[in-house]
PDB file with SEQRES, HELIX, SHEET and CRYST1 records, atoms N, CA, C and O in Angstrom:
SEQRES   1 A   82  MET GLN SER LEU LYS MET VAL PHE MET SER GLU GLU PRO          
SEQRES   2 A   82  PRO ILE TYR LEU LEU PRO PHE ALA LEU GLY ASP LEU PHE          
SEQRES   3 A   82  ALA ASN ALA ASN ALA ARG GLY TYR ILE THR LEU ALA ASP          
SEQRES   4 A   82  ARG TYR GLY LEU MET ALA ALA ILE LEU ASP GLU SER LEU          
SEQRES   5 A   82  PRO GLU GLU GLU LYS ARG SER VAL ASP ARG LEU ILE ARG          
SEQRES   6 A   82  SER ILE CYS LYS GLY ARG ILE LYS VAL ILE ASP GLU ILE          
SEQRES   7 A   82  SER THR ILE ALA                                              
HELIX    1 AA1 GLN A    2  GLU A   11  1                                  10    
HELIX    2 AA2 ALA A   21  ARG A   32  1                                  12    
HELIX    3 AA3 LEU A   37  LEU A   48  1                                  12    
HELIX    4 AA4 GLU A   54  CYS A   68  1                                  15    
SHEET    1 AA1 2 TYR A  34  ILE A  35  0                                        
SHEET    2 AA1 2 LYS A  73  VAL A  74  1                                        
CRYST1    1.000    1.000    1.000  90.00  90.00  90.00 P 1           1          
ATOM      1  N   MET A   1     -11.558  29.502  -6.458  1.00  0.00           N  
ATOM      2  CA  MET A   1     -12.557  30.472  -6.688  1.00  0.00           C  
ATOM      3  C   MET A   1     -13.155  30.163  -8.096  1.00  0.00           C  
ATOM      4  O   MET A   1     -14.354  30.355  -8.301  1.00  0.00           O  
ATOM      5  N   GLN A   2     -12.346  29.697  -9.042  1.00  0.00           N  
ATOM      6  CA  GLN A   2     -12.845  29.489 -10.407  1.00  0.00           C  
ATOM      7  C   GLN A   2     -13.891  28.451 -10.333  1.00  0.00           C  
ATOM      8  O   GLN A   2     -14.909  28.628 -11.003  1.00  0.00           O  
ATOM      9  N   SER A   3     -13.769  27.338  -9.571  1.00  0.00           N  
ATOM     10  CA  SER A   3     -14.803  26.282  -9.603  1.00  0.00           C  
ATOM     11  C   SER A   3     -16.106  26.734  -8.890  1.00  0.00           C  
ATOM     12  O   SER A   3     -17.180  26.221  -9.204  1.00  0.00           O  
ATOM     13  N   LEU A   4     -16.022  27.650  -7.976  1.00  0.00           N  
ATOM     14  CA  LEU A   4     -17.194  28.217  -7.377  1.00  0.00           C  
ATOM     15  C   LEU A   4     -17.969  29.000  -8.424  1.00  0.00           C  
ATOM     16  O   LEU A   4     -19.196  28.903  -8.467  1.00  0.00           O  
ATOM     17  N   LYS A   5     -17.316  29.748  -9.242  1.00  0.00           N  
ATOM     18  CA  LYS A   5     -17.967  30.565 -10.250  1.00  0.00           C  
ATOM     19  C   LYS A   5     -18.617  29.635 -11.273  1.00  0.00           C  
ATOM     20  O   LYS A   5     -19.736  29.895 -11.716  1.00  0.00           O  
ATOM     21  N   MET A   6     -17.969  28.613 -11.635  1.00  0.00           N  
ATOM     22  CA  MET A   6     -18.647  27.679 -12.648  1.00  0.00           C  
ATOM     23  C   MET A   6     -19.902  26.969 -12.065  1.00  0.00           C  
ATOM     24  O   MET A   6     -20.808  26.581 -12.802  1.00  0.00           O  
ATOM     25  N   VAL A   7     -19.921  26.821 -10.775  1.00  0.00           N  
ATOM     26  CA  VAL A   7     -20.997  26.146 -10.242  1.00  0.00           C  
ATOM     27  C   VAL A   7     -22.230  27.177 -10.255  1.00  0.00           C  
ATOM     28  O   VAL A   7     -23.335  26.737 -10.572  1.00  0.00           O  
ATOM     29  N   PHE A   8     -22.104  28.319  -9.973  1.00  0.00           N  
ATOM     30  CA  PHE A   8     -23.028  29.321 -10.042  1.00  0.00           C  
ATOM     31  C   PHE A   8     -23.561  29.559 -11.448  1.00  0.00           C  
ATOM     32  O   PHE A   8     -24.759  29.721 -11.681  1.00  0.00           O  
ATOM     33  N   MET A   9     -22.625  29.570 -12.349  1.00  0.00           N  
ATOM     34  CA  MET A   9     -22.933  29.747 -13.825  1.00  0.00           C  
ATOM     35  C   MET A   9     -23.786  28.620 -14.382  1.00  0.00           C  
ATOM     36  O   MET A   9     -24.688  28.832 -15.192  1.00  0.00           O  
ATOM     37  N   SER A  10     -23.464  27.387 -13.912  1.00  0.00           N  
ATOM     38  CA  SER A  10     -24.199  26.267 -14.503  1.00  0.00           C  
ATOM     39  C   SER A  10     -25.602  26.174 -13.938  1.00  0.00           C  
ATOM     40  O   SER A  10     -26.452  25.543 -14.565  1.00  0.00           O  
ATOM     41  N   GLU A  11     -25.904  26.788 -12.742  1.00  0.00           N  
ATOM     42  CA  GLU A  11     -27.204  26.632 -12.145  1.00  0.00           C  
ATOM     43  C   GLU A  11     -28.254  27.604 -12.863  1.00  0.00           C  
ATOM     44  O   GLU A  11     -29.459  27.350 -12.863  1.00  0.00           O  
ATOM     45  N   GLU A  12     -27.733  28.676 -13.442  1.00  0.00           N  
ATOM     46  CA  GLU A  12     -28.651  29.592 -14.034  1.00  0.00           C  
ATOM     47  C   GLU A  12     -29.203  29.001 -15.400  1.00  0.00           C  
ATOM     48  O   GLU A  12     -28.406  28.554 -16.225  1.00  0.00           O  
ATOM     49  N   PRO A  13     -30.425  29.001 -15.611  1.00  0.00           N  
ATOM     50  CA  PRO A  13     -30.998  28.509 -16.879  1.00  0.00           C  
ATOM     51  C   PRO A  13     -30.575  29.478 -17.934  1.00  0.00           C  
ATOM     52  O   PRO A  13     -30.428  30.676 -17.691  1.00  0.00           O  
ATOM     53  N   PRO A  14     -30.358  28.874 -19.258  1.00  0.00           N  
ATOM     54  CA  PRO A  14     -29.940  29.847 -20.345  1.00  0.00           C  
ATOM     55  C   PRO A  14     -31.270  30.571 -20.734  1.00  0.00           C  
ATOM     56  O   PRO A  14     -32.387  30.097 -20.530  1.00  0.00           O  
ATOM     57  N   ILE A  15     -31.018  31.743 -21.305  1.00  0.00           N  
ATOM     58  CA  ILE A  15     -31.970  32.613 -21.778  1.00  0.00           C  
ATOM     59  C   ILE A  15     -31.935  32.727 -23.277  1.00  0.00           C  
ATOM     60  O   ILE A  15     -30.930  33.131 -23.861  1.00  0.00           O  
ATOM     61  N   TYR A  16     -33.060  32.362 -23.910  1.00  0.00           N  
ATOM     62  CA  TYR A  16     -33.063  32.295 -25.380  1.00  0.00           C  
ATOM     63  C   TYR A  16     -34.190  33.321 -25.874  1.00  0.00           C  
ATOM     64  O   TYR A  16     -35.247  33.543 -25.283  1.00  0.00           O  
ATOM     65  N   LEU A  17     -33.799  33.849 -26.963  1.00  0.00           N  
ATOM     66  CA  LEU A  17     -34.719  34.854 -27.673  1.00  0.00           C  
ATOM     67  C   LEU A  17     -35.515  33.995 -28.776  1.00  0.00           C  
ATOM     68  O   LEU A  17     -34.913  33.380 -29.656  1.00  0.00           O  
ATOM     69  N   LEU A  18     -36.801  34.002 -28.670  1.00  0.00           N  
ATOM     70  CA  LEU A  18     -37.544  33.346 -29.741  1.00  0.00           C  
ATOM     71  C   LEU A  18     -37.434  34.016 -31.023  1.00  0.00           C  
ATOM     72  O   LEU A  18     -37.453  35.246 -31.063  1.00  0.00           O  
ATOM     73  N   PRO A  19     -37.322  33.328 -32.058  1.00  0.00           N  
ATOM     74  CA  PRO A  19     -37.285  34.000 -33.416  1.00  0.00           C  
ATOM     75  C   PRO A  19     -38.520  34.781 -33.663  1.00  0.00           C  
ATOM     76  O   PRO A  19     -39.635  34.349 -33.370  1.00  0.00           O  
ATOM     77  N   PHE A  20     -38.299  35.979 -34.227  1.00  0.00           N  
ATOM     78  CA  PHE A  20     -39.348  36.983 -34.551  1.00  0.00           C  
ATOM     79  C   PHE A  20     -40.009  37.594 -33.414  1.00  0.00           C  
ATOM     80  O   PHE A  20     -40.964  38.353 -33.574  1.00  0.00           O  
ATOM     81  N   ALA A  21     -39.509  37.275 -32.187  1.00  0.00           N  
ATOM     82  CA  ALA A  21     -40.147  37.798 -30.933  1.00  0.00           C  
ATOM     83  C   ALA A  21     -39.965  39.314 -30.825  1.00  0.00           C  
ATOM     84  O   ALA A  21     -40.861  39.993 -30.324  1.00  0.00           O  
ATOM     85  N   LEU A  22     -38.812  39.878 -31.288  1.00  0.00           N  
ATOM     86  CA  LEU A  22     -38.515  41.249 -31.129  1.00  0.00           C  
ATOM     87  C   LEU A  22     -39.437  42.121 -31.908  1.00  0.00           C  
ATOM     88  O   LEU A  22     -39.892  43.162 -31.434  1.00  0.00           O  
ATOM     89  N   GLY A  23     -39.704  41.703 -33.079  1.00  0.00           N  
ATOM     90  CA  GLY A  23     -40.577  42.515 -33.964  1.00  0.00           C  
ATOM     91  C   GLY A  23     -42.006  42.564 -33.304  1.00  0.00           C  
ATOM     92  O   GLY A  23     -42.640  43.619 -33.331  1.00  0.00           O  
ATOM     93  N   ASP A  24     -42.492  41.484 -32.740  1.00  0.00           N  
ATOM     94  CA  ASP A  24     -43.769  41.457 -32.163  1.00  0.00           C  
ATOM     95  C   ASP A  24     -43.768  42.359 -30.874  1.00  0.00           C  
ATOM     96  O   ASP A  24     -44.719  43.095 -30.611  1.00  0.00           O  
ATOM     97  N   LEU A  25     -42.699  42.265 -30.122  1.00  0.00           N  
ATOM     98  CA  LEU A  25     -42.464  43.002 -28.854  1.00  0.00           C  
ATOM     99  C   LEU A  25     -42.566  44.475 -29.246  1.00  0.00           C  
ATOM    100  O   LEU A  25     -43.334  45.224 -28.642  1.00  0.00           O  
ATOM    101  N   PHE A  26     -41.812  44.888 -30.235  1.00  0.00           N  
ATOM    102  CA  PHE A  26     -41.770  46.385 -30.532  1.00  0.00           C  
ATOM    103  C   PHE A  26     -43.068  46.799 -31.034  1.00  0.00           C  
ATOM    104  O   PHE A  26     -43.498  47.882 -30.636  1.00  0.00           O  
ATOM    105  N   ALA A  27     -43.808  46.062 -31.902  1.00  0.00           N  
ATOM    106  CA  ALA A  27     -45.033  46.449 -32.458  1.00  0.00           C  
ATOM    107  C   ALA A  27     -46.091  46.636 -31.239  1.00  0.00           C  
ATOM    108  O   ALA A  27     -46.752  47.659 -31.063  1.00  0.00           O  
ATOM    109  N   ASN A  28     -46.134  45.583 -30.506  1.00  0.00           N  
ATOM    110  CA  ASN A  28     -47.062  45.583 -29.377  1.00  0.00           C  
ATOM    111  C   ASN A  28     -46.870  46.670 -28.343  1.00  0.00           C  
ATOM    112  O   ASN A  28     -47.824  47.238 -27.812  1.00  0.00           O  
ATOM    113  N   ALA A  29     -45.695  46.922 -28.094  1.00  0.00           N  
ATOM    114  CA  ALA A  29     -45.314  48.030 -27.047  1.00  0.00           C  
ATOM    115  C   ALA A  29     -45.669  49.322 -27.497  1.00  0.00           C  
ATOM    116  O   ALA A  29     -46.171  50.139 -26.726  1.00  0.00           O  
ATOM    117  N   ASN A  30     -45.419  49.597 -28.837  1.00  0.00           N  
ATOM    118  CA  ASN A  30     -45.780  50.889 -29.424  1.00  0.00           C  
ATOM    119  C   ASN A  30     -47.284  51.090 -29.567  1.00  0.00           C  
ATOM    120  O   ASN A  30     -47.808  52.188 -29.378  1.00  0.00           O  
ATOM    121  N   ALA A  31     -48.034  49.875 -29.943  1.00  0.00           N  
ATOM    122  CA  ALA A  31     -49.410  50.031 -30.123  1.00  0.00           C  
ATOM    123  C   ALA A  31     -50.138  50.154 -28.754  1.00  0.00           C  
ATOM    124  O   ALA A  31     -51.079  50.940 -28.633  1.00  0.00           O  
ATOM    125  N   ARG A  32     -49.715  49.393 -27.740  1.00  0.00           N  
ATOM    126  CA  ARG A  32     -50.391  49.370 -26.484  1.00  0.00           C  
ATOM    127  C   ARG A  32     -49.831  50.547 -25.575  1.00  0.00           C  
ATOM    128  O   ARG A  32     -50.595  51.138 -24.812  1.00  0.00           O  
ATOM    129  N   GLY A  33     -48.542  50.865 -25.664  1.00  0.00           N  
ATOM    130  CA  GLY A  33     -48.107  51.941 -24.860  1.00  0.00           C  
ATOM    131  C   GLY A  33     -47.469  51.410 -23.526  1.00  0.00           C  
ATOM    132  O   GLY A  33     -47.143  52.196 -22.637  1.00  0.00           O  
ATOM    133  N   TYR A  34     -47.306  50.107 -23.418  1.00  0.00           N  
ATOM    134  CA  TYR A  34     -46.658  49.436 -22.214  1.00  0.00           C  
ATOM    135  C   TYR A  34     -46.074  48.181 -22.573  1.00  0.00           C  
ATOM    136  O   TYR A  34     -46.379  47.629 -23.630  1.00  0.00           O  
ATOM    137  N   ILE A  35     -45.179  47.650 -21.691  1.00  0.00           N  
ATOM    138  CA  ILE A  35     -44.616  46.301 -21.798  1.00  0.00           C  
ATOM    139  C   ILE A  35     -44.962  45.544 -20.590  1.00  0.00           C  
ATOM    140  O   ILE A  35     -45.091  46.103 -19.501  1.00  0.00           O  
ATOM    141  N   THR A  36     -45.116  44.258 -20.764  1.00  0.00           N  
ATOM    142  CA  THR A  36     -45.455  43.348 -19.666  1.00  0.00           C  
ATOM    143  C   THR A  36     -44.125  42.697 -19.088  1.00  0.00           C  
ATOM    144  O   THR A  36     -43.024  43.001 -19.549  1.00  0.00           O  
ATOM    145  N   LEU A  37     -44.287  41.789 -18.058  1.00  0.00           N  
ATOM    146  CA  LEU A  37     -43.208  41.093 -17.473  1.00  0.00           C  
ATOM    147  C   LEU A  37     -42.664  40.196 -18.573  1.00  0.00           C  
ATOM    148  O   LEU A  37     -41.443  40.094 -18.692  1.00  0.00           O  
ATOM    149  N   ALA A  38     -43.484  39.537 -19.385  1.00  0.00           N  
ATOM    150  CA  ALA A  38     -42.973  38.648 -20.458  1.00  0.00           C  
ATOM    151  C   ALA A  38     -42.193  39.426 -21.409  1.00  0.00           C  
ATOM    152  O   ALA A  38     -41.168  38.953 -21.900  1.00  0.00           O  
ATOM    153  N   ASP A  39     -42.661  40.720 -21.732  1.00  0.00           N  
ATOM    154  CA  ASP A  39     -41.918  41.514 -22.679  1.00  0.00           C  
ATOM    155  C   ASP A  39     -40.478  41.845 -22.122  1.00  0.00           C  
ATOM    156  O   ASP A  39     -39.498  41.864 -22.866  1.00  0.00           O  
ATOM    157  N   ARG A  40     -40.412  42.095 -20.822  1.00  0.00           N  
ATOM    158  CA  ARG A  40     -39.137  42.447 -20.197  1.00  0.00           C  
ATOM    159  C   ARG A  40     -38.154  41.247 -20.310  1.00  0.00           C  
ATOM    160  O   ARG A  40     -36.958  41.408 -20.553  1.00  0.00           O  
ATOM    161  N   TYR A  41     -38.719  40.068 -20.124  1.00  0.00           N  
ATOM    162  CA  TYR A  41     -37.869  38.919 -20.291  1.00  0.00           C  
ATOM    163  C   TYR A  41     -37.321  38.816 -21.808  1.00  0.00           C  
ATOM    164  O   TYR A  41     -36.189  38.402 -22.056  1.00  0.00           O  
ATOM    165  N   GLY A  42     -38.158  39.199 -22.713  1.00  0.00           N  
ATOM    166  CA  GLY A  42     -37.789  39.207 -24.069  1.00  0.00           C  
ATOM    167  C   GLY A  42     -36.657  40.217 -24.315  1.00  0.00           C  
ATOM    168  O   GLY A  42     -35.685  39.929 -25.013  1.00  0.00           O  
ATOM    169  N   LEU A  43     -36.808  41.371 -23.738  1.00  0.00           N  
ATOM    170  CA  LEU A  43     -35.812  42.463 -23.879  1.00  0.00           C  
ATOM    171  C   LEU A  43     -34.467  41.997 -23.206  1.00  0.00           C  
ATOM    172  O   LEU A  43     -33.393  42.249 -23.751  1.00  0.00           O  
ATOM    173  N   MET A  44     -34.537  41.345 -22.067  1.00  0.00           N  
ATOM    174  CA  MET A  44     -33.426  40.820 -21.418  1.00  0.00           C  
ATOM    175  C   MET A  44     -32.659  39.832 -22.228  1.00  0.00           C  
ATOM    176  O   MET A  44     -31.430  39.877 -22.294  1.00  0.00           O  
ATOM    177  N   ALA A  45     -33.438  38.867 -22.895  1.00  0.00           N  
ATOM    178  CA  ALA A  45     -32.869  37.894 -23.862  1.00  0.00           C  
ATOM    179  C   ALA A  45     -32.201  38.628 -24.963  1.00  0.00           C  
ATOM    180  O   ALA A  45     -31.100  38.249 -25.362  1.00  0.00           O  
ATOM    181  N   ALA A  46     -32.808  39.671 -25.485  1.00  0.00           N  
ATOM    182  CA  ALA A  46     -32.227  40.394 -26.646  1.00  0.00           C  
ATOM    183  C   ALA A  46     -30.874  41.031 -26.260  1.00  0.00           C  
ATOM    184  O   ALA A  46     -29.884  40.917 -26.983  1.00  0.00           O  
ATOM    185  N   ILE A  47     -30.872  41.684 -25.130  1.00  0.00           N  
ATOM    186  CA  ILE A  47     -29.717  42.337 -24.615  1.00  0.00           C  
ATOM    187  C   ILE A  47     -28.562  41.351 -24.371  1.00  0.00           C  
ATOM    188  O   ILE A  47     -27.397  41.659 -24.623  1.00  0.00           O  
ATOM    189  N   LEU A  48     -28.917  40.167 -23.876  1.00  0.00           N  
ATOM    190  CA  LEU A  48     -27.773  39.219 -23.688  1.00  0.00           C  
ATOM    191  C   LEU A  48     -27.422  38.465 -24.871  1.00  0.00           C  
ATOM    192  O   LEU A  48     -26.472  37.686 -24.792  1.00  0.00           O  
ATOM    193  N   ASP A  49     -28.116  38.601 -26.056  1.00  0.00           N  
ATOM    194  CA  ASP A  49     -27.797  37.837 -27.318  1.00  0.00           C  
ATOM    195  C   ASP A  49     -26.751  38.536 -28.007  1.00  0.00           C  
ATOM    196  O   ASP A  49     -27.012  39.554 -28.648  1.00  0.00           O  
ATOM    197  N   GLU A  50     -25.479  38.029 -27.920  1.00  0.00           N  
ATOM    198  CA  GLU A  50     -24.438  38.688 -28.602  1.00  0.00           C  
ATOM    199  C   GLU A  50     -24.423  38.683 -30.150  1.00  0.00           C  
ATOM    200  O   GLU A  50     -23.718  39.442 -30.815  1.00  0.00           O  
ATOM    201  N   SER A  51     -25.268  37.757 -30.660  1.00  0.00           N  
ATOM    202  CA  SER A  51     -25.380  37.552 -32.110  1.00  0.00           C  
ATOM    203  C   SER A  51     -26.519  38.465 -32.708  1.00  0.00           C  
ATOM    204  O   SER A  51     -26.796  38.381 -33.905  1.00  0.00           O  
ATOM    205  N   LEU A  52     -27.151  39.303 -31.901  1.00  0.00           N  
ATOM    206  CA  LEU A  52     -28.240  40.128 -32.375  1.00  0.00           C  
ATOM    207  C   LEU A  52     -27.834  41.053 -33.464  1.00  0.00           C  
ATOM    208  O   LEU A  52     -26.846  41.765 -33.287  1.00  0.00           O  
ATOM    209  N   PRO A  53     -28.534  41.112 -34.624  1.00  0.00           N  
ATOM    210  CA  PRO A  53     -28.171  41.997 -35.695  1.00  0.00           C  
ATOM    211  C   PRO A  53     -28.187  43.492 -35.250  1.00  0.00           C  
ATOM    212  O   PRO A  53     -28.952  43.824 -34.344  1.00  0.00           O  
ATOM    213  N   GLU A  54     -27.438  44.335 -35.802  1.00  0.00           N  
ATOM    214  CA  GLU A  54     -27.282  45.719 -35.390  1.00  0.00           C  
ATOM    215  C   GLU A  54     -28.596  46.433 -35.514  1.00  0.00           C  
ATOM    216  O   GLU A  54     -28.896  47.269 -34.662  1.00  0.00           O  
ATOM    217  N   GLU A  55     -29.403  46.164 -36.515  1.00  0.00           N  
ATOM    218  CA  GLU A  55     -30.686  46.904 -36.663  1.00  0.00           C  
ATOM    219  C   GLU A  55     -31.501  46.521 -35.452  1.00  0.00           C  
ATOM    220  O   GLU A  55     -32.126  47.409 -34.872  1.00  0.00           O  
ATOM    221  N   GLU A  56     -31.551  45.257 -35.014  1.00  0.00           N  
ATOM    222  CA  GLU A  56     -32.380  44.968 -33.818  1.00  0.00           C  
ATOM    223  C   GLU A  56     -31.843  45.467 -32.505  1.00  0.00           C  
ATOM    224  O   GLU A  56     -32.604  45.702 -31.566  1.00  0.00           O  
ATOM    225  N   LYS A  57     -30.405  45.648 -32.420  1.00  0.00           N  
ATOM    226  CA  LYS A  57     -29.984  46.311 -31.259  1.00  0.00           C  
ATOM    227  C   LYS A  57     -30.331  47.738 -31.145  1.00  0.00           C  
ATOM    228  O   LYS A  57     -30.566  48.228 -30.041  1.00  0.00           O  
ATOM    229  N   ARG A  58     -30.377  48.442 -32.250  1.00  0.00           N  
ATOM    230  CA  ARG A  58     -30.942  49.833 -32.322  1.00  0.00           C  
ATOM    231  C   ARG A  58     -32.443  49.949 -31.917  1.00  0.00           C  
ATOM    232  O   ARG A  58     -32.883  50.879 -31.241  1.00  0.00           O  
ATOM    233  N   SER A  59     -33.157  48.952 -32.379  1.00  0.00           N  
ATOM    234  CA  SER A  59     -34.540  48.934 -31.917  1.00  0.00           C  
ATOM    235  C   SER A  59     -34.649  48.699 -30.440  1.00  0.00           C  
ATOM    236  O   SER A  59     -35.475  49.348 -29.797  1.00  0.00           O  
ATOM    237  N   VAL A  60     -33.888  47.834 -29.867  1.00  0.00           N  
ATOM    238  CA  VAL A  60     -33.901  47.583 -28.415  1.00  0.00           C  
ATOM    239  C   VAL A  60     -33.582  48.903 -27.732  1.00  0.00           C  
ATOM    240  O   VAL A  60     -34.288  49.302 -26.806  1.00  0.00           O  
ATOM    241  N   ASP A  61     -32.475  49.623 -28.194  1.00  0.00           N  
ATOM    242  CA  ASP A  61     -32.117  50.869 -27.675  1.00  0.00           C  
ATOM    243  C   ASP A  61     -33.302  51.808 -27.664  1.00  0.00           C  
ATOM    244  O   ASP A  61     -33.624  52.397 -26.631  1.00  0.00           O  
ATOM    245  N   ARG A  62     -33.959  51.954 -28.820  1.00  0.00           N  
ATOM    246  CA  ARG A  62     -35.072  52.959 -29.062  1.00  0.00           C  
ATOM    247  C   ARG A  62     -36.235  52.527 -28.015  1.00  0.00           C  
ATOM    248  O   ARG A  62     -36.841  53.396 -27.389  1.00  0.00           O  
ATOM    249  N   LEU A  63     -36.500  51.245 -27.865  1.00  0.00           N  
ATOM    250  CA  LEU A  63     -37.517  50.905 -26.901  1.00  0.00           C  
ATOM    251  C   LEU A  63     -37.178  51.252 -25.501  1.00  0.00           C  
ATOM    252  O   LEU A  63     -38.043  51.710 -24.754  1.00  0.00           O  
ATOM    253  N   ILE A  64     -35.915  51.047 -25.097  1.00  0.00           N  
ATOM    254  CA  ILE A  64     -35.464  51.393 -23.729  1.00  0.00           C  
ATOM    255  C   ILE A  64     -35.508  52.797 -23.514  1.00  0.00           C  
ATOM    256  O   ILE A  64     -35.859  53.247 -22.424  1.00  0.00           O  
ATOM    257  N   ARG A  65     -35.151  53.591 -24.550  1.00  0.00           N  
ATOM    258  CA  ARG A  65     -35.283  55.069 -24.439  1.00  0.00           C  
ATOM    259  C   ARG A  65     -36.679  55.592 -24.315  1.00  0.00           C  
ATOM    260  O   ARG A  65     -36.934  56.629 -23.703  1.00  0.00           O  
ATOM    261  N   SER A  66     -37.560  54.865 -24.898  1.00  0.00           N  
ATOM    262  CA  SER A  66     -39.033  55.211 -24.786  1.00  0.00           C  
ATOM    263  C   SER A  66     -39.540  54.999 -23.505  1.00  0.00           C  
ATOM    264  O   SER A  66     -40.351  55.763 -22.982  1.00  0.00           O  
ATOM    265  N   ILE A  67     -39.002  53.783 -22.867  1.00  0.00           N  
ATOM    266  CA  ILE A  67     -39.448  53.490 -21.515  1.00  0.00           C  
ATOM    267  C   ILE A  67     -38.854  54.582 -20.535  1.00  0.00           C  
ATOM    268  O   ILE A  67     -39.569  55.122 -19.692  1.00  0.00           O  
ATOM    269  N   CYS A  68     -37.624  54.857 -20.672  1.00  0.00           N  
ATOM    270  CA  CYS A  68     -36.924  55.875 -19.841  1.00  0.00           C  
ATOM    271  C   CYS A  68     -37.671  57.206 -19.851  1.00  0.00           C  
ATOM    272  O   CYS A  68     -37.877  57.846 -18.819  1.00  0.00           O  
ATOM    273  N   LYS A  69     -38.053  57.579 -21.022  1.00  0.00           N  
ATOM    274  CA  LYS A  69     -38.663  58.907 -21.253  1.00  0.00           C  
ATOM    275  C   LYS A  69     -40.163  58.808 -20.798  1.00  0.00           C  
ATOM    276  O   LYS A  69     -40.791  59.867 -20.799  1.00  0.00           O  
ATOM    277  N   GLY A  70     -40.744  57.782 -20.450  1.00  0.00           N  
ATOM    278  CA  GLY A  70     -42.167  57.576 -20.104  1.00  0.00           C  
ATOM    279  C   GLY A  70     -43.110  57.403 -21.165  1.00  0.00           C  
ATOM    280  O   GLY A  70     -44.309  57.310 -20.902  1.00  0.00           O  
ATOM    281  N   ARG A  71     -42.672  57.348 -22.370  1.00  0.00           N  
ATOM    282  CA  ARG A  71     -43.637  57.098 -23.517  1.00  0.00           C  
ATOM    283  C   ARG A  71     -44.196  55.642 -23.513  1.00  0.00           C  
ATOM    284  O   ARG A  71     -45.289  55.398 -24.026  1.00  0.00           O  
ATOM    285  N   ILE A  72     -43.468  54.725 -22.956  1.00  0.00           N  
ATOM    286  CA  ILE A  72     -43.899  53.387 -22.943  1.00  0.00           C  
ATOM    287  C   ILE A  72     -43.846  53.004 -21.367  1.00  0.00           C  
ATOM    288  O   ILE A  72     -42.808  53.203 -20.735  1.00  0.00           O  
ATOM    289  N   LYS A  73     -44.922  52.484 -20.791  1.00  0.00           N  
ATOM    290  CA  LYS A  73     -45.029  52.169 -19.408  1.00  0.00           C  
ATOM    291  C   LYS A  73     -44.606  50.759 -19.208  1.00  0.00           C  
ATOM    292  O   LYS A  73     -44.680  49.975 -20.155  1.00  0.00           O  
ATOM    293  N   VAL A  74     -44.188  50.395 -18.100  1.00  0.00           N  
ATOM    294  CA  VAL A  74     -43.802  49.049 -17.604  1.00  0.00           C  
ATOM    295  C   VAL A  74     -44.844  48.620 -16.617  1.00  0.00           C  
ATOM    296  O   VAL A  74     -44.992  49.269 -15.581  1.00  0.00           O  
ATOM    297  N   ILE A  75     -45.592  47.538 -16.883  1.00  0.00           N  
ATOM    298  CA  ILE A  75     -46.600  47.062 -15.984  1.00  0.00           C  
ATOM    299  C   ILE A  75     -46.157  45.734 -15.379  1.00  0.00           C  
ATOM    300  O   ILE A  75     -45.270  45.098 -15.950  1.00  0.00           O  
ATOM    301  N   ASP A  76     -46.705  45.284 -14.285  1.00  0.00           N  
ATOM    302  CA  ASP A  76     -46.311  44.115 -13.525  1.00  0.00           C  
ATOM    303  C   ASP A  76     -47.056  42.807 -13.962  1.00  0.00           C  
ATOM    304  O   ASP A  76     -46.845  41.711 -13.443  1.00  0.00           O  
ATOM    305  N   GLU A  77     -47.925  43.033 -14.944  1.00  0.00           N  
ATOM    306  CA  GLU A  77     -48.744  41.740 -15.417  1.00  0.00           C  
ATOM    307  C   GLU A  77     -47.813  40.865 -16.244  1.00  0.00           C  
ATOM    308  O   GLU A  77     -46.963  41.346 -16.993  1.00  0.00           O  
ATOM    309  N   ILE A  78     -48.001  39.605 -16.085  1.00  0.00           N  
ATOM    310  CA  ILE A  78     -47.155  38.656 -16.863  1.00  0.00           C  
ATOM    311  C   ILE A  78     -47.516  38.705 -18.324  1.00  0.00           C  
ATOM    312  O   ILE A  78     -46.636  38.618 -19.180  1.00  0.00           O  
ATOM    313  N   SER A  79     -48.743  38.837 -18.620  1.00  0.00           N  
ATOM    314  CA  SER A  79     -49.120  38.889 -20.049  1.00  0.00           C  
ATOM    315  C   SER A  79     -50.558  39.566 -20.192  1.00  0.00           C  
ATOM    316  O   SER A  79     -51.345  39.572 -19.246  1.00  0.00           O  
ATOM    317  N   THR A  80     -50.807  40.042 -21.228  1.00  0.00           N  
ATOM    318  CA  THR A  80     -52.150  40.708 -21.366  1.00  0.00           C  
ATOM    319  C   THR A  80     -53.085  39.843 -22.267  1.00  0.00           C  
ATOM    320  O   THR A  80     -54.093  40.361 -22.747  1.00  0.00           O  
ATOM    321  N   ILE A  81     -52.772  38.524 -22.512  1.00  0.00           N  
ATOM    322  CA  ILE A  81     -53.552  37.600 -23.190  1.00  0.00           C  
ATOM    323  C   ILE A  81     -54.726  37.187 -22.258  1.00  0.00           C  
ATOM    324  O   ILE A  81     -54.488  36.727 -21.141  1.00  0.00           O  
ATOM    325  N   ALA A  82     -55.906  37.342 -22.685  1.00  0.00           N  
ATOM    326  CA  ALA A  82     -57.119  36.989 -21.864  1.00  0.00           C  
ATOM    327  C   ALA A  82     -57.569  35.600 -22.161  1.00  0.00           C  
ATOM    328  O   ALA A  82     -58.550  35.132 -21.584  1.00  0.00           O  
TER     329      ALA A  82                                                      
END                                                                             
């Protein structure tokens, strides 16, 4: 069973958080009032990043709370860049 688990784990591409991406994500989400699909991938990368500083973890938590409370909408567009 161990080898089967390793096969599945090795097939998944690694998820990396781009440097300074969270600051942009938070600023854009608050200014626009929504997050895109690309923003959600950034959030996922941040959540999975075990080395994320505590301040950024708190920012991620605040953004998720804003989404849950409906202050920030989730849209299905990949990006809003025209």
